[in-house]
C-alpha positions in Angstrom: 106.8 87.8 87.5 110.0 86.0 88.7 112.2 87.9 86.2 110.6 91.2 87.3 111.4 90.5 91.0 114.9 89.3 90.1 115.6 92.4 88.0 114.4 94.6 90.9 116.7 92.9 93.4 119.7 93.2 91.1 119.0 96.9 90.5 118.7 97.6 94.2 122.0 95.8 94.9 123.8 97.8 92.2 122.5 101.1 93.5 123.3 100.4 97.2 126.7 98.7 96.6 129.5 100.1 98.8 132.4 98.7 96.7 133.6 101.4 94.4 136.2 101.5 91.7 138.1 104.7 90.8 141.0 104.7 88.4 141.5 101.0 88.8 141.3 101.2 92.6 139.0 98.7 94.2 138.2 99.2 97.9 135.5 100.2 100.4 135.0 103.9 100.3 134.4 105.8 103.5 134.8 109.3 104.8 137.5 110.7 107.1 137.1 114.2 108.5 140.1 115.9 110.2 139.2 118.4 112.9 141.9 120.7 114.3 141.9 122.8 117.5 144.8 125.2 117.9 145.5 127.8 120.5 146.5 131.1 118.9 148.7 133.8 120.5 145.8 135.8 122.0 144.5 132.8 123.8 141.6 132.0 121.5 140.9 128.5 120.2 141.0 128.3 116.4 139.0 125.3 115.0 138.9 123.8 111.5 137.4 120.8 109.8 138.1 119.2 106.4 136.7 116.1 104.8 138.7 113.6 102.7 138.0 110.6 100.6 139.3 107.5 102.1 139.5 103.7 101.4 139.8 100.6 103.5 139.5 96.8 103.0 136.4 94.8 103.9 137.7 93.7 107.3 138.3 97.3 108.4 134.8 98.4 107.1 133.3 95.7 109.4 134.5 97.8 112.4 133.0 101.1 111.1 129.4 100.6 112.2 128.8 104.2 112.8 130.6 107.6 112.9 133.3 107.7 115.6 135.6 110.5 116.6 139.1 109.8 118.0 142.0 112.0 119.0 144.8 111.6 116.5 148.3 110.8 117.4 150.3 112.1 114.5 153.5 110.0 114.0 156.0 109.6 111.2 155.9 106.0 109.9 159.7 105.7 110.3 159.5 106.7 114.0 156.3 105.0 115.0 158.1 102.5 117.2 160.1 105.2 118.9 157.1 107.4 119.6 154.8 104.7 120.9 157.6 103.4 123.1 158.0 106.9 124.7 154.3 107.1 125.2 154.2 103.7 126.9 157.1 104.7 129.2 155.3 107.8 130.3 152.1 105.9 131.0 153.7 103.0 132.8 156.1 105.4 134.7 159.1 103.2 133.8 162.5 104.0 135.2 164.9 102.8 132.5 168.0 102.0 134.7 165.8 99.7 136.9 164.4 97.9 133.9 167.9 97.5 132.4 168.9 95.5 135.4 165.7 93.4 135.8 164.1 92.9 132.4 166.0 91.4 129.4 163.3 92.8 127.1 165.0 96.2 127.7 167.7 97.1 125.2 170.6 99.5 125.8 168.6 102.4 124.3 165.4 101.6 126.1 162.6 99.0 126.2 161.4 96.9 123.3 157.6 96.8 123.0 157.8 93.8 120.7 159.7 91.8 123.3 157.3 92.9 126.1 154.3 91.8 123.9 155.8 88.3 123.5 156.2 87.5 127.2 153.9 87.4 130.3 155.2 89.9 132.8 154.1 93.0 134.7 155.0 95.2 131.7 153.1 92.9 129.4 149.9 93.6 131.3 150.8 97.3 131.3 151.3 97.1 127.5 147.9 95.4 127.0 146.2 98.2 128.9 148.1 100.8 127.0 147.1 99.3 123.6 143.4 99.0 124.7 143.4 102.7 125.8 145.1 103.7 122.6 142.6 101.7 120.5 139.5 103.1 122.3 140.4 106.7 122.4 142.9 107.4 119.7 143.7 106.9 116.0 147.2 106.9 114.7 147.9 109.3 111.8 150.9 108.9 109.6 151.9 109.4 105.9 152.8 106.9 103.2 156.4 106.2 102.5 158.8 103.3 102.1 158.7 102.5 105.8 154.9 102.1 106.1 155.1 98.3 105.7 157.5 98.0 108.6 155.3 100.3 110.7 152.2 98.1 110.1 154.3 95.0 110.9 155.4 96.6 114.2 151.8 97.5 115.2 150.7 93.9 114.4 153.6 92.6 116.6 152.5 94.6 119.6 148.9 93.5 118.9 147.5 97.0 118.2 144.2 96.6 116.3 143.0 100.2 116.3 142.8 102.6 113.4 145.8 103.6 111.4 145.1 106.5 109.0 147.7 106.8 106.3 147.9 110.0 104.3 148.4 109.1 100.6 149.0 111.4 97.6 147.9 109.0 94.8 145.4 106.2 94.3 148.3 103.9 93.5 149.7 104.4 97.0 146.2 103.5 98.4 146.0 100.5 96.1 149.4 99.3 97.4 148.3 100.0 101.0 145.1 97.9 100.6 147.0 95.0 99.0 149.6 95.2 101.8 146.8 95.0 104.4 144.9 92.1 102.7 147.6 89.7 103.9 147.2 90.8 107.5 144.3 89.1 109.3 145.2 90.8 112.6 146.9 94.1 113.3 145.9 97.8 112.7 142.7 98.7 110.9 144.4 100.6 108.0 142.6 103.5 106.2 144.1 105.2 103.2 143.2 108.9 103.1 143.9 110.6 99.8 145.2 114.2 99.8 148.1 115.9 98.1 147.8 119.5 99.2 147.9 118.8 103.0 150.7 116.2 103.0 153.3 118.7 104.1 151.1 119.9 106.9 150.6 116.4 108.3 154.3 115.6 108.0 155.2 118.9 109.8 152.9 118.3 112.9 154.1 114.7 113.1 157.8 115.8 113.3 158.8 115.6 117.0 161.3 118.4 116.6 158.8 120.9 115.2 156.2 119.8 117.8 158.7 120.5 120.5 159.6 124.0 119.1 155.9 125.0 118.6 154.8 123.6 122.0 151.2 124.6 122.8 150.8 126.0 119.3 150.8 122.5 117.8 147.1 121.8 116.8 145.2 119.0 118.5 143.8 116.8 115.7 140.6 114.6 115.9 139.8 112.0 113.3 136.2 111.4 112.5 135.6 108.1 110.6 132.3 107.2 109.1 130.7 105.3 106.2 130.8 107.3 103.1 128.0 109.9 102.9 128.0 110.4 99.2 125.9 110.1 96.2 124.9 106.5 96.7 123.4 107.3 100.2 121.3 110.0 98.6 120.3 108.0 95.5 119.7 104.6 97.3 116.5 105.6 99.2 115.1 107.4 96.2 115.9 104.5 93.9 114.3 102.1 96.4 111.1 104.2 96.4 111.0 104.3 92.6 111.6 100.6 92.4 108.8 99.9 94.9 106.5 102.2 92.9 107.3 100.4 89.6 106.8 97.0 91.2 103.5 98.1 92.7 102.2 99.3 89.3 103.4 96.2 87.6 101.8 93.9 90.1 98.6 95.9 90.0 98.5 95.7 86.2 99.2 92.0 86.3 96.3 91.5 88.7 93.9 93.5 86.5 95.0 91.5 83.4 94.5 88.2 85.1 91.1 89.2 86.6 89.8 90.4 83.2 91.0 87.5 81.2 90.4 84.6 83.6 87.8 82.1 82.8 84.8 82.9 84.9 82.7 79.9 86.0 78.9 80.6 86.0 77.2 80.6 89.3 75.5 77.2 89.9 71.8 77.1 89.0 69.3 76.3 91.8 65.6 75.5 92.2 63.2 78.2 93.2 61.1 77.8 96.3 57.8 77.7 94.4 59.2 75.0 92.1 60.1 72.8 95.1 56.5 72.6 95.9 55.9 70.6 92.7 58.2 67.8 93.7 56.2 65.1 95.5 56.7 64.5 99.3 55.6 61.5 101.3 56.3 59.6 104.5 59.1 57.1 104.3 56.7 54.3 105.3 54.5 55.1 102.3 57.2 54.9 99.7 56.4 51.9 97.5 59.1 49.2 97.2 61.3 49.4 94.1 64.3 47.8 92.4 66.9 48.6 93.5 65.5 48.8 97.1 64.7 52.1 98.7 67.7 53.3 100.6 67.6 53.4 104.4 69.8 56.4 104.9 69.7 60.0 103.6 72.9 60.5 101.6 73.0 64.2 102.6 72.9 64.0 106.4 73.8 60.2 106.6 71.0 59.7 109.1 68.6 56.7 108.9 65.1 57.2 107.7 62.4 56.7 110.3 58.9 55.4 109.2 57.5 58.9 110.0 60.3 60.8 108.2 59.0 63.4 105.7 60.8 62.7 102.4 60.9 64.2 99.0 61.1 62.0 95.9 63.1 63.4 93.0 62.3 62.6 89.4 65.3 60.2 89.4 63.5 58.2 92.2 66.1 59.1 94.8 64.7 60.1 98.2 66.0 62.5 100.9 64.8 64.2 104.0 62.7 67.3 103.0 64.8 69.7 104.9 68.1 68.2 103.5 67.1 68.2 99.8 65.3 71.5 100.0 68.5 73.3 101.3 70.5 71.5 98.7 68.3 72.5 95.7 67.7 76.1 96.8 71.3 77.0 97.8 73.8 74.7 96.0 72.6 72.9 92.9 69.6 71.9 90.8 71.0 68.4 90.4 70.5 65.2 92.5 73.3 64.9 95.0 73.5 61.1 94.3 73.3 60.7 90.5 73.7 64.3 89.4 70.5 64.1 87.3 69.1 67.5 86.4 65.9 68.4 88.1 63.8 69.9 85.2 60.5 71.6 85.3 59.1 69.1 82.9 59.8 66.3 85.4 57.9 67.9 88.2 54.7 66.3 89.3 51.7 68.6 90.1 51.5 69.4 93.8 47.9 67.9 93.9 49.6 64.6 93.4 51.6 64.8 96.6 51.2 61.8 98.9 51.6 61.8 102.7 
């Protein structure tokens, strides 16, 4: 029985496992859907949606409790610091000349988010609010290249712990990405999204020059992140149902086997009411002396015999209250409660011999 239950638990764990391995890649498989909204020339809104296989590490999966949709900020990995700095300047309404004079964290070409994140100042608080808003409402979308490691380090330095979706063309790039993120306890929640045919498209919309030229025609992108809704989610409930059915049949069969082959003890034999009348009765005071002496208490109810107590004398010469021994012999056993001697028909005395 133990091995059956153990095998069932192991089978269920295998079926519902979330860790997958594809072409040597080991990671947590999830689903990323990219939704686009683009205004065409006639003023109509053109919408599209496409799903991609994606992978992340265990720490990132912990934050994906349910499906969430966030507006994507498409940025090239080699310009991620520049683009986020510009977004922060717009949010905080920073006037660069004033900051150049008052704040040493501002460089000649603008402010440094890393320096602001390291010190407690007005702009540090503004940066924290900016990062929180960015995390709650947006997801950064970029592509994999040689500068991705520097981009992740920058996001970690400014304490951004939101989603960073990295478009990869091969599983080896995703593998490198997951290994890179395994050494980062804090920082962005990195997701590797695998696609080759749409890489040029994602790079184009993340190019600030192209975005400036296209203006309102640049599509608005939303990233939908959810646990993988694949084969295992379909198979797992069915497999669990099959497993429960198999275990129910097995336990039922085991019960039937035990019930049919178990040693059955025969029901205890008792004394019929008409046979009880053949066992002599008398008052306690009339019981003749014997050796050993006549007991003073009934061993069934543990009450003391009174001189006028009605008693029944068994063939083994043990006496009891009539109501006590009659209940015992009719309902429980045909043996003396004290010495376990069998009360046989041949030992009965004829009822005419009863003495009161």
